C-alpha positions as CSV (number, residue, x, y, z in Angstrom):
1,X,15.7,-7.6,26.6
2,X,12.3,-7.8,24.9
3,X,12.6,-10.3,21.6
4,X,10.7,-8.9,18.7
5,X,10.5,-13.1,17.9
6,X,8.8,-14.1,21.1
7,X,5.8,-11.6,19.2
8,X,2.8,-13.7,18.9
9,X,0.6,-12.3,16.3
10,X,-2.7,-12.1,18.5
11,X,-1.6,-8.8,20.4
12,X,-4.7,-10.0,22.4
13,X,-8.5,-11.3,22.2
14,X,-12.0,-10.0,22.9
15,X,-13.8,-12.6,23.9
16,X,-13.6,-15.3,21.2
17,X,-12.2,-12.7,19.0
18,X,-8.6,-12.5,18.6
19,X,-7.0,-9.3,17.5
20,X,-4.1,-9.5,15.3
21,X,-0.7,-6.9,15.1
22,X,-1.5,-7.0,11.8
23,X,-5.0,-5.6,11.9
24,X,-3.4,-3.0,14.8
25,X,0.0,-2.0,12.5
26,X,-2.8,-1.5,9.2
27,X,-4.9,0.7,11.6
28,X,-2.4,2.6,12.8
29,X,-1.5,3.3,9.4
30,X,-4.2,4.6,8.7
31,X,-5.1,6.9,12.0
32,X,-1.4,8.3,11.0
33,X,-1.8,8.9,7.6
34,X,-5.3,10.5,8.4
35,X,-3.5,13.3,10.8
36,X,-1.2,14.2,8.3
37,X,-3.5,14.5,5.4
38,X,-5.6,15.9,7.6
39,X,-3.5,18.4,8.4
40,X,-2.7,19.3,4.9
41,X,-6.2,19.3,3.5
42,X,-7.3,22.1,6.1
43,X,-3.8,23.9,5.1
44,X,-4.8,23.3,0.9
45,X,-8.5,25.3,2.4
46,X,-10.5,22.5,2.3
47,X,-13.4,21.6,4.9
48,X,-11.8,19.6,7.7
49,X,-14.8,17.1,7.6
50,X,-14.3,16.2,4.2
51,X,-11.0,13.5,4.9
52,X,-13.7,11.8,7.7
53,X,-16.6,11.5,5.5
54,X,-14.3,10.3,2.7
55,X,-12.7,7.5,4.9
56,X,-16.1,6.4,6.1
57,X,-16.5,5.2,2.8
58,X,-13.7,4.6,1.3
59,X,-12.0,2.3,4.2
60,X,-14.8,-0.6,4.2
61,X,-15.0,-0.2,0.1
62,X,-11.4,-0.7,0.0
63,X,-11.3,-3.6,1.9
64,X,-13.6,-5.4,0.6
65,X,-11.8,-4.9,-2.7
66,X,-8.8,-6.2,-1.6
67,X,-10.1,-9.2,-0.5
68,X,-12.1,-9.9,-3.8
69,X,-8.7,-8.9,-5.4
70,X,-7.4,-11.5,-3.7
71,X,-10.1,-14.1,-4.3
72,X,-9.8,-13.7,-8.0
73,X,-6.7,-14.0,-8.5
74,X,-6.6,-16.7,-5.9
75,X,-9.7,-18.6,-8.2
76,X,-8.0,-22.0,-8.2
77,X,-8.4,-22.3,-4.5
78,X,-11.5,-20.9,-3.8
79,X,-14.0,-22.2,-6.1
80,X,-13.2,-25.5,-4.2
81,X,-13.6,-23.8,-0.9
82,X,-16.1,-21.1,-1.4
83,X,-17.4,-20.9,2.5
84,X,-13.7,-19.7,2.8
85,X,-14.5,-16.5,0.8
86,X,-16.0,-14.4,3.6
87,X,-13.1,-15.3,5.8
88,X,-11.3,-12.2,5.6
89,X,-10.0,-12.6,9.8
90,X,-7.8,-16.0,8.0
91,X,-6.2,-13.7,6.0
92,X,-6.0,-12.8,2.2
93,X,-6.0,-9.7,1.2
94,X,-4.1,-7.6,-1.6
95,X,-2.8,-3.8,-1.7
96,X,-3.4,-3.8,-5.5
97,X,-7.1,-4.1,-5.0
98,X,-7.5,-1.9,-1.8
99,X,-6.0,1.0,-3.6
100,X,-8.2,0.6,-6.9
101,X,-11.2,0.3,-4.4
102,X,-9.7,4.0,-3.1
103,X,-9.2,5.7,-5.9
104,X,-13.0,4.7,-7.4
105,X,-14.6,5.8,-4.3
106,X,-12.5,8.7,-3.9
107,X,-13.2,9.7,-7.7
108,X,-17.1,9.2,-7.1
109,X,-16.9,11.1,-4.0
110,X,-15.3,14.1,-5.2
111,X,-17.1,14.4,-8.2
112,X,-20.3,13.8,-6.2
113,X,-19.1,16.8,-4.1
114,X,-17.9,19.0,-6.4
115,X,-14.6,18.9,-5.4
116,X,-11.1,17.9,-7.6
117,X,-10.3,14.8,-7.8
118,X,-6.8,15.2,-8.8
119,X,-6.2,18.0,-6.0
120,X,-7.5,15.3,-3.1
121,X,-5.2,12.3,-4.4
122,X,-2.3,14.8,-4.8
123,X,-2.8,15.8,-1.2
124,X,-3.4,11.9,-0.1
125,X,-0.5,10.5,-2.0
126,X,1.8,10.8,1.2
127,X,-0.4,9.5,3.7
128,X,-1.1,6.5,1.0
129,X,2.9,5.8,1.1
130,X,2.7,5.9,5.4
131,X,-0.1,3.5,5.4
132,X,1.7,1.5,3.2
133,X,4.9,1.5,5.1
134,X,3.8,0.8,8.6
135,X,1.1,-1.9,7.0
136,X,4.5,-4.1,5.4
137,X,5.7,-4.4,9.5
138,X,2.8,-6.3,9.9
139,X,4.0,-8.9,7.4
140,X,7.2,-8.6,9.4
141,X,5.3,-10.2,12.2
142,X,3.5,-12.7,10.6
143,X,6.6,-13.6,8.8
144,X,5.2,-13.8,5.2
145,X,5.5,-11.8,2.5
146,X,9.4,-12.5,2.2
147,X,11.2,-13.3,-0.6
148,X,13.6,-16.7,-1.8
149,X,16.4,-18.4,0.1
150,X,19.3,-15.8,0.7
151,X,23.1,-16.7,0.2
152,X,25.6,-17.3,3.4
153,X,27.5,-14.6,1.4
154,X,24.4,-11.9,1.6
155,X,23.8,-12.9,5.3
156,X,27.4,-11.8,6.0
157,X,27.6,-8.5,4.2
158,X,24.3,-7.5,4.7
159,X,23.4,-4.2,6.7
160,X,19.9,-5.4,7.9
161,X,19.8,-6.0,11.7
162,X,19.9,-9.7,13.0
163,X,16.7,-10.1,14.8
164,X,15.0,-9.0,11.2
165,X,16.9,-12.1,9.5
166,X,16.1,-14.3,12.1
167,X,12.4,-13.4,11.7
168,X,12.5,-14.2,7.7
169,X,13.9,-17.5,8.9
170,X,11.1,-19.9,8.2
171,X,11.2,-23.2,8.7
172,X,15.5,-22.9,8.9
173,X,15.4,-21.0,5.6
174,X,16.5,-17.0,5.9
175,X,15.0,-15.5,3.4
176,X,15.3,-12.1,1.6
177,X,13.5,-9.5,3.5
178,X,10.7,-8.5,0.9
179,X,8.9,-6.7,3.3
180,X,11.3,-4.5,4.5
181,X,12.5,-3.7,1.1
182,X,9.2,-2.5,0.1
183,X,8.4,-0.5,3.2
184,X,12.3,1.4,2.4
185,X,11.5,1.9,-1.1
186,X,8.6,3.7,0.3
187,X,10.6,5.8,2.7
188,X,12.5,7.5,0.0
189,X,9.6,8.0,-2.1
190,X,7.6,9.7,1.2
191,X,11.0,11.7,1.7
192,X,10.8,12.8,-2.5
193,X,6.7,13.6,-2.3
194,X,7.8,15.9,1.0
195,X,10.1,17.7,-1.0
196,X,8.0,18.2,-4.2
197,X,5.7,20.2,-2.2
198,X,8.4,22.9,-2.3
199,X,8.4,22.4,-6.0
200,X,4.4,23.3,-6.4
201,X,3.8,20.7,-9.2
202,X,0.9,20.9,-11.1
203,X,-2.1,19.2,-9.8
204,X,-2.3,15.5,-10.1
205,X,1.4,15.2,-10.6
206,X,2.4,14.4,-6.9
207,X,-0.3,11.0,-7.1
208,X,1.4,10.4,-10.8
209,X,4.3,10.6,-9.2
210,X,3.2,8.4,-6.2
211,X,2.0,6.0,-8.9
212,X,4.8,5.6,-10.9
213,X,7.0,5.4,-8.0
214,X,5.2,2.4,-5.9
215,X,4.4,0.8,-9.3
216,X,8.1,0.5,-10.1
217,X,9.5,-0.6,-6.9
218,X,6.8,-3.6,-6.2
219,X,7.2,-4.0,-9.9
220,X,10.9,-5.4,-9.1
221,X,10.3,-6.4,-5.3
222,X,7.6,-8.7,-6.2
223,X,9.6,-10.5,-8.6
224,X,11.6,-11.4,-5.9
225,X,8.2,-12.8,-3.6
226,X,7.5,-16.3,-3.3
227,X,3.7,-15.8,-2.2
228,X,2.5,-14.0,-5.5
229,X,-0.8,-14.2,-6.7
230,X,-0.5,-14.8,-10.7
231,X,-2.9,-14.4,-13.6
232,X,-1.7,-16.9,-16.1
233,X,1.4,-19.1,-15.6
234,X,4.7,-17.3,-14.2
235,X,2.8,-14.0,-15.0
236,X,2.2,-11.8,-11.5
237,X,-1.1,-10.4,-10.9
238,X,1.1,-7.3,-9.1
239,X,3.7,-6.8,-11.5
240,X,1.1,-6.9,-14.6
241,X,-0.9,-4.1,-12.1
242,X,2.0,-2.3,-11.6
243,X,3.0,-2.0,-15.6
244,X,-0.3,-1.1,-16.1
245,X,-0.3,2.0,-13.2
246,X,2.9,3.1,-14.8
247,X,1.5,3.4,-18.4
248,X,-1.6,5.1,-17.2
249,X,0.1,7.4,-15.1
250,X,3.0,8.4,-18.2
251,X,-0.1,8.8,-20.1
252,X,-1.9,11.2,-18.1
253,X,0.9,13.2,-17.1
254,X,1.9,13.9,-21.0
255,X,-1.8,14.5,-21.4
256,X,-2.3,16.9,-19.2
257,X,0.7,18.5,-18.8
258,X,1.2,18.8,-22.6
259,X,-1.9,18.6,-24.4
260,X,-4.6,19.6,-21.6
261,X,-2.0,22.0,-20.2
262,X,-3.5,22.2,-17.0
263,X,-2.0,25.6,-15.4
264,X,-3.8,24.5,-11.3
265,X,-0.6,24.3,-9.1
266,X,-0.8,21.5,-6.1
267,X,-0.7,25.0,-3.7
268,X,-3.9,26.7,-5.6
269,X,-7.0,26.9,-4.2
């Protein structure tokens, strides 16, 4: 029987360059998200090449921002090892940095093209969750992004498959599979977003729901992790960013719906 635990983090090598499963899963998430979002964009009356042109800019900028975010919040280490700052192939990227890069790129790109930013991010919201759902399984293969130790009672009563719990056993200690918690949280969020399409919310509210949903779950899951980036003392960067994102999303929701009284809806072209 094929054993997932025997998977080497390196899928194959191209000469001296190792190609890791983590990278393959990230790329797979991006491709699947692209196919889903592209179909919906065309359906919503947008040019078939718009998303491709956007991603040419958004993907590299997002990766760069993900690395910058990680380095900034790990500066105590990198200030003494500056030569490692560019060694992204050794690991060290953060999803919040990638999201910030993606949102900024999308904002300026849509402004330049004369397209509604809110329309684009509404359509893209399910794709973001798809990418995050798949990408988290790269953490599984790498045995990372796990939480604190679990109790024997947890292991006896959990419905989580043994092969996942065994992979989350590092140096003889079994940890909470927080990568799985976040992936499943995002699956639920994706289902809700798909259902919300039928509700035909006002423009921007699909994206704001994504922002609140992901940030709310990430706040609590982050509190369980053992590999967090910190701002000051015990203040975790991901939790701080999550709270800020939720506050901003709520303010934007109230402002757009009740003050600006936006009438355009998701299905409007």
